[in-house]
Biopython code that builds the backbone (N, CA, C, O; Angstrom):
import numpy as np
from Bio.PDB.StructureBuilder import StructureBuilder

atoms = [
    (1, "MET", "N", (71.898, 98.604, 110.541)),
    (1, "MET", "CA", (73.563, 99.197, 110.406)),
    (1, "MET", "C", (74.012, 98.111, 109.546)),
    (1, "MET", "O", (73.701, 96.920, 109.569)),
    (2, "THR", "N", (74.964, 98.882, 108.626)),
    (2, "THR", "CA", (75.534, 98.166, 107.834)),
    (2, "THR", "C", (77.012, 98.441, 107.724)),
    (2, "THR", "O", (77.359, 99.610, 107.891)),
    (3, "ALA", "N", (77.927, 97.540, 107.469)),
    (3, "ALA", "CA", (79.118, 97.967, 107.404)),
    (3, "ALA", "C", (79.998, 97.595, 106.029)),
    (3, "ALA", "O", (79.820, 96.458, 105.592)),
    (4, "ASP", "N", (80.781, 98.322, 105.430)),
    (4, "ASP", "CA", (81.573, 97.742, 104.614)),
    (4, "ASP", "C", (83.140, 97.876, 104.626)),
    (4, "ASP", "O", (83.635, 98.842, 105.208)),
    (5, "ALA", "N", (83.862, 97.034, 104.067)),
    (5, "ALA", "CA", (85.575, 97.384, 104.245)),
    (5, "ALA", "C", (85.977, 97.388, 103.124)),
    (5, "ALA", "O", (85.715, 96.458, 102.362)),
    (6, "VAL", "N", (86.852, 98.644, 102.687)),
    (6, "VAL", "CA", (87.500, 99.063, 101.290)),
    (6, "VAL", "C", (88.681, 99.105, 101.610)),
    (6, "VAL", "O", (89.122, 99.666, 102.612)),
    (7, "GLU", "N", (89.416, 98.406, 100.638)),
    (7, "GLU", "CA", (90.878, 98.514, 100.232)),
    (7, "GLU", "C", (90.996, 99.763, 99.480)),
    (7, "GLU", "O", (90.475, 99.930, 98.377)),
    (8, "LEU", "N", (91.785, 100.755, 100.184)),
    (8, "LEU", "CA", (91.730, 102.382, 99.811)),
    (8, "LEU", "C", (93.035, 102.222, 98.552)),
    (8, "LEU", "O", (93.131, 103.021, 97.620)),
    (9, "SER", "N", (93.686, 101.403, 98.690)),
    (9, "SER", "CA", (94.931, 101.323, 97.488)),
    (9, "SER", "C", (94.196, 101.137, 96.121)),
    (9, "SER", "O", (94.589, 101.650, 95.073)),
    (10, "GLN", "N", (92.845, 100.173, 96.271)),
    (10, "GLN", "CA", (92.290, 99.983, 94.904)),
    (10, "GLN", "C", (91.085, 100.912, 94.845)),
    (10, "GLN", "O", (90.286, 100.746, 93.923)),
    (11, "PHE", "N", (90.903, 101.755, 95.630)),
    (11, "PHE", "CA", (89.846, 102.794, 95.451)),
    (11, "PHE", "C", (90.541, 104.128, 95.922)),
    (11, "PHE", "O", (89.979, 104.518, 96.946)),
    (12, "PRO", "N", (91.489, 104.902, 95.565)),
    (12, "PRO", "CA", (91.980, 105.735, 95.932)),
    (12, "PRO", "C", (90.684, 106.998, 95.900)),
    (12, "PRO", "O", (90.660, 107.853, 96.786)),
    (13, "GLU", "N", (89.794, 106.982, 94.936)),
    (13, "GLU", "CA", (88.609, 108.237, 94.870)),
    (13, "GLU", "C", (88.045, 108.143, 96.447)),
    (13, "GLU", "O", (88.074, 109.156, 97.146)),
    (14, "LEU", "N", (87.649, 107.165, 96.850)),
    (14, "LEU", "CA", (86.980, 106.872, 98.147)),
    (14, "LEU", "C", (87.979, 107.552, 99.136)),
    (14, "LEU", "O", (87.542, 108.598, 99.618)),
    (15, "ALA", "N", (89.343, 107.146, 99.579)),
    (15, "ALA", "CA", (90.295, 108.184, 100.415)),
    (15, "ALA", "C", (90.072, 109.168, 100.138)),
    (15, "ALA", "O", (89.608, 109.748, 101.120)),
    (16, "ASP", "N", (90.135, 109.932, 99.111)),
    (16, "ASP", "CA", (90.045, 111.282, 98.844)),
    (16, "ASP", "C", (88.641, 112.017, 99.396)),
    (16, "ASP", "O", (88.548, 113.044, 100.069)),
    (17, "ARG", "N", (87.798, 111.322, 98.989)),
    (17, "ARG", "CA", (85.960, 111.679, 98.928)),
    (17, "ARG", "C", (85.811, 111.861, 100.750)),
    (17, "ARG", "O", (85.326, 112.795, 101.388)),
    (18, "PHE", "N", (86.355, 110.739, 101.168)),
    (18, "PHE", "CA", (86.175, 111.040, 102.827)),
    (18, "PHE", "C", (87.272, 111.263, 103.670)),
    (18, "PHE", "O", (87.248, 111.038, 104.880)),
    (19, "GLN", "N", (88.419, 111.787, 102.932)),
    (19, "GLN", "CA", (89.461, 112.432, 103.613)),
    (19, "GLN", "C", (90.068, 111.523, 104.831)),
    (19, "GLN", "O", (90.219, 111.828, 106.014)),
    (20, "VAL", "N", (90.383, 110.229, 104.104)),
    (20, "VAL", "CA", (91.039, 108.833, 104.947)),
    (20, "VAL", "C", (92.739, 109.248, 104.575)),
    (20, "VAL", "O", (93.272, 109.394, 103.475)),
    (21, "GLY", "N", (93.342, 109.370, 106.026)),
    (21, "GLY", "CA", (94.476, 109.316, 105.800)),
    (21, "GLY", "C", (95.287, 108.257, 106.749)),
    (21, "GLY", "O", (96.509, 108.113, 106.718)),
    (22, "ALA", "N", (94.411, 107.564, 107.574)),
    (22, "ALA", "CA", (95.106, 106.856, 108.345)),
    (22, "ALA", "C", (94.466, 105.344, 108.038)),
    (22, "ALA", "O", (93.371, 105.230, 107.487)),
    (23, "VAL", "N", (95.014, 104.557, 108.323)),
    (23, "VAL", "CA", (94.373, 103.018, 108.131)),
    (23, "VAL", "C", (94.670, 102.616, 109.636)),
    (23, "VAL", "O", (95.748, 102.904, 110.155)),
    (24, "PRO", "N", (93.469, 101.805, 110.453)),
    (24, "PRO", "CA", (92.179, 101.771, 109.917)),
    (24, "PRO", "C", (91.619, 103.339, 110.149)),
    (24, "PRO", "O", (92.127, 104.232, 110.827)),
    (25, "THR", "N", (90.562, 103.354, 109.458)),
    (25, "THR", "CA", (89.448, 104.632, 109.822)),
    (25, "THR", "C", (88.105, 103.894, 109.800)),
    (25, "THR", "O", (87.815, 102.986, 109.021)),
    (26, "VAL", "N", (87.392, 104.361, 110.681)),
    (26, "VAL", "CA", (86.211, 103.869, 110.538)),
    (26, "VAL", "C", (85.317, 105.271, 110.263)),
    (26, "VAL", "O", (85.650, 106.312, 110.830)),
    (27, "LEU", "N", (84.315, 105.233, 109.474)),
    (27, "LEU", "CA", (83.466, 106.640, 109.116)),
    (27, "LEU", "C", (82.147, 105.966, 109.772)),
    (27, "LEU", "O", (81.997, 104.751, 109.647)),
    (28, "MET", "N", (81.290, 106.662, 110.396)),
    (28, "MET", "CA", (80.076, 106.319, 110.947)),
    (28, "MET", "C", (79.328, 107.526, 110.357)),
    (28, "MET", "O", (79.701, 108.699, 110.323)),
    (29, "ARG", "N", (78.191, 106.979, 109.901)),
    (29, "ARG", "CA", (77.298, 108.073, 109.495)),
    (29, "ARG", "C", (75.690, 107.594, 109.947)),
    (29, "ARG", "O", (75.403, 106.397, 109.938)),
    (30, "SER", "N", (74.920, 108.390, 110.247)),
    (30, "SER", "CA", (73.823, 108.504, 110.667)),
    (30, "SER", "C", (72.716, 109.639, 109.962)),
    (30, "SER", "O", (73.240, 110.707, 109.643)),
    (31, "PRO", "N", (71.522, 109.527, 109.744)),
    (31, "PRO", "CA", (70.840, 110.758, 109.027)),
    (31, "PRO", "C", (71.426, 112.043, 109.652)),
    (31, "PRO", "O", (71.457, 113.008, 108.889)),
    (32, "SER", "N", (71.853, 112.213, 110.791)),
    (32, "SER", "CA", (71.716, 113.494, 111.483)),
    (32, "SER", "C", (73.129, 113.850, 112.037)),
    (32, "SER", "O", (73.257, 114.874, 112.709)),
    (33, "ARG", "N", (74.104, 113.108, 111.800)),
    (33, "ARG", "CA", (75.562, 113.335, 111.777)),
    (33, "ARG", "C", (76.631, 112.270, 111.472)),
    (33, "ARG", "O", (76.406, 111.116, 111.106)),
    (34, "GLU", "N", (77.607, 112.735, 111.642)),
    (34, "GLU", "CA", (78.723, 111.856, 110.903)),
    (34, "GLU", "C", (80.195, 112.001, 112.063)),
    (34, "GLU", "O", (80.658, 113.036, 112.541)),
    (35, "ALA", "N", (80.521, 111.005, 112.202)),
    (35, "ALA", "CA", (82.188, 110.617, 112.975)),
    (35, "ALA", "C", (82.747, 109.879, 112.413)),
    (35, "ALA", "O", (82.197, 108.874, 111.961)),
    (36, "THR", "N", (84.263, 110.184, 112.227)),
    (36, "THR", "CA", (85.429, 109.551, 111.974)),
    (36, "THR", "C", (86.400, 109.092, 112.731)),
    (36, "THR", "O", (87.066, 110.008, 113.213)),
    (37, "LEU", "N", (86.769, 107.962, 113.049)),
    (37, "LEU", "CA", (87.683, 107.414, 113.813)),
    (37, "LEU", "C", (88.775, 106.899, 113.493)),
    (37, "LEU", "O", (88.671, 105.706, 113.210)),
    (38, "ALA", "N", (90.031, 107.423, 113.408)),
    (38, "ALA", "CA", (91.217, 107.074, 113.050)),
    (38, "ALA", "C", (92.051, 105.932, 113.876)),
    (38, "ALA", "O", (92.332, 106.171, 115.050)),
    (39, "GLY", "N", (92.342, 105.034, 113.444)),
    (39, "GLY", "CA", (93.428, 104.079, 114.182)),
    (39, "GLY", "C", (92.393, 103.011, 114.580)),
    (39, "GLY", "O", (91.177, 103.055, 114.393)),
    (40, "ALA", "N", (93.380, 101.695, 115.378)),
    (40, "ALA", "CA", (92.476, 101.061, 115.966)),
    (40, "ALA", "C", (92.225, 101.151, 117.158)),
    (40, "ALA", "O", (93.066, 101.453, 118.005)),
    (41, "LEU", "N", (90.623, 100.815, 117.465)),
    (41, "LEU", "CA", (90.179, 100.895, 118.797)),
    (41, "LEU", "C", (89.685, 99.489, 119.385)),
    (41, "LEU", "O", (89.152, 98.540, 118.810)),
    (42, "PRO", "N", (90.065, 99.690, 120.812)),
    (42, "PRO", "CA", (89.599, 98.337, 121.420)),
    (42, "PRO", "C", (88.043, 98.258, 121.178)),
    (42, "PRO", "O", (87.369, 99.284, 121.274)),
    (43, "GLU", "N", (87.454, 97.010, 120.856)),
    (43, "GLU", "CA", (86.168, 96.759, 120.693)),
    (43, "GLU", "C", (85.134, 97.423, 121.744)),
    (43, "GLU", "O", (84.219, 98.155, 121.367)),
    (44, "PRO", "N", (85.341, 97.134, 122.942)),
    (44, "PRO", "CA", (84.079, 98.072, 123.992)),
    (44, "PRO", "C", (84.497, 99.415, 123.657)),
    (44, "PRO", "O", (83.446, 100.040, 123.800)),
    (45, "MET", "N", (85.421, 100.288, 123.284)),
    (45, "MET", "CA", (85.105, 101.517, 122.628)),
    (45, "MET", "C", (84.448, 101.900, 121.482)),
    (45, "MET", "O", (83.561, 102.754, 121.486)),
    (46, "LEU", "N", (84.869, 101.258, 120.402)),
    (46, "LEU", "CA", (84.183, 101.143, 119.404)),
    (46, "LEU", "C", (82.768, 100.866, 119.441)),
    (46, "LEU", "O", (82.003, 101.669, 118.908)),
    (47, "LEU", "N", (82.319, 99.811, 120.012)),
    (47, "LEU", "CA", (80.867, 99.449, 120.449)),
    (47, "LEU", "C", (80.044, 100.730, 120.884)),
    (47, "LEU", "O", (78.949, 101.058, 120.427)),
    (48, "GLY", "N", (80.745, 101.362, 121.810)),
    (48, "GLY", "CA", (80.225, 102.548, 122.605)),
    (48, "GLY", "C", (80.102, 103.837, 122.009)),
    (48, "GLY", "O", (79.355, 104.721, 122.431)),
    (49, "ARG", "N", (80.944, 103.935, 120.896)),
    (49, "ARG", "CA", (80.647, 105.247, 120.219)),
    (49, "ARG", "C", (79.454, 104.776, 118.968)),
    (49, "ARG", "O", (78.578, 105.455, 118.434)),
    (50, "LEU", "N", (79.695, 103.875, 118.847)),
    (50, "LEU", "CA", (78.722, 103.155, 117.760)),
    (50, "LEU", "C", (77.402, 103.394, 118.272)),
    (50, "LEU", "O", (76.652, 104.124, 117.625)),
    (51, "LEU", "N", (76.981, 102.824, 119.456)),
    (51, "LEU", "CA", (75.984, 102.897, 120.494)),
    (51, "LEU", "C", (75.460, 104.325, 120.516)),
    (51, "LEU", "O", (74.270, 104.542, 120.285)),
    (52, "ARG", "N", (76.392, 105.387, 120.811)),
    (52, "ARG", "CA", (76.301, 106.509, 121.033)),
    (52, "ARG", "C", (75.861, 107.472, 119.960)),
    (52, "ARG", "O", (75.280, 108.540, 120.154)),
    (53, "LEU", "N", (76.292, 106.839, 118.552)),
    (53, "LEU", "CA", (76.046, 107.578, 117.465)),
    (53, "LEU", "C", (74.549, 107.284, 116.784)),
    (53, "LEU", "O", (73.859, 108.004, 116.060)),
    (54, "SER", "N", (74.357, 106.150, 117.222)),
    (54, "SER", "CA", (72.994, 105.472, 116.825)),
    (54, "SER", "C", (71.720, 106.088, 117.471)),
    (54, "SER", "O", (70.619, 106.262, 116.947)),
    (55, "LEU", "N", (72.160, 106.395, 118.825)),
    (55, "LEU", "CA", (71.329, 107.284, 119.528)),
    (55, "LEU", "C", (71.091, 108.894, 119.581)),
    (55, "LEU", "O", (70.321, 109.608, 120.225)),
    (56, "GLY", "N", (72.099, 109.140, 118.617)),
    (56, "GLY", "CA", (72.264, 110.560, 118.481)),
    (56, "GLY", "C", (73.224, 111.485, 119.681)),
    (56, "GLY", "O", (73.176, 112.711, 119.788)),
    (57, "ASP", "N", (73.650, 111.025, 120.100)),
    (57, "ASP", "CA", (74.505, 111.435, 121.387)),
    (57, "ASP", "C", (75.751, 112.073, 120.712)),
    (57, "ASP", "O", (76.236, 111.664, 119.657)),
    (58, "GLN", "N", (76.231, 113.163, 121.470)),
    (58, "GLN", "CA", (77.387, 113.507, 121.011)),
    (58, "GLN", "C", (78.734, 112.694, 121.530)),
    (58, "GLN", "O", (78.724, 112.068, 122.589)),
    (59, "ASP", "N", (79.805, 112.767, 120.734)),
    (59, "ASP", "CA", (81.167, 112.213, 121.570)),
    (59, "ASP", "C", (81.568, 112.981, 122.468)),
    (59, "ASP", "O", (82.553, 112.681, 123.143)),
]
sb = StructureBuilder()
sb.init_structure("model")
sb.init_model(0)
sb.init_chain("A")
sb.init_seg("    ")
for serial, (resi, resn, name, xyz) in enumerate(atoms, 1):
    if name == "N":
        sb.init_residue(resn, " ", resi, " ")
    sb.init_atom(name, np.array(xyz, "f"), 0.0, 1.0, " ", f" {name:<3s}", serial, name[0])
structure = sb.get_structure()
């Protein structure tokens, strides 16, 4: 798993490409699916969603 942080004001084309309208936004991608979470999440909730995504479970 990898993670990147991007300052969207410096890269507006990425905001358009991934339809990001709120900050923070977490875009999680796996070979089989993609999930977007807008807004700050408590760490346990974020970790739970990452785990479910990695296992291929639906939210």
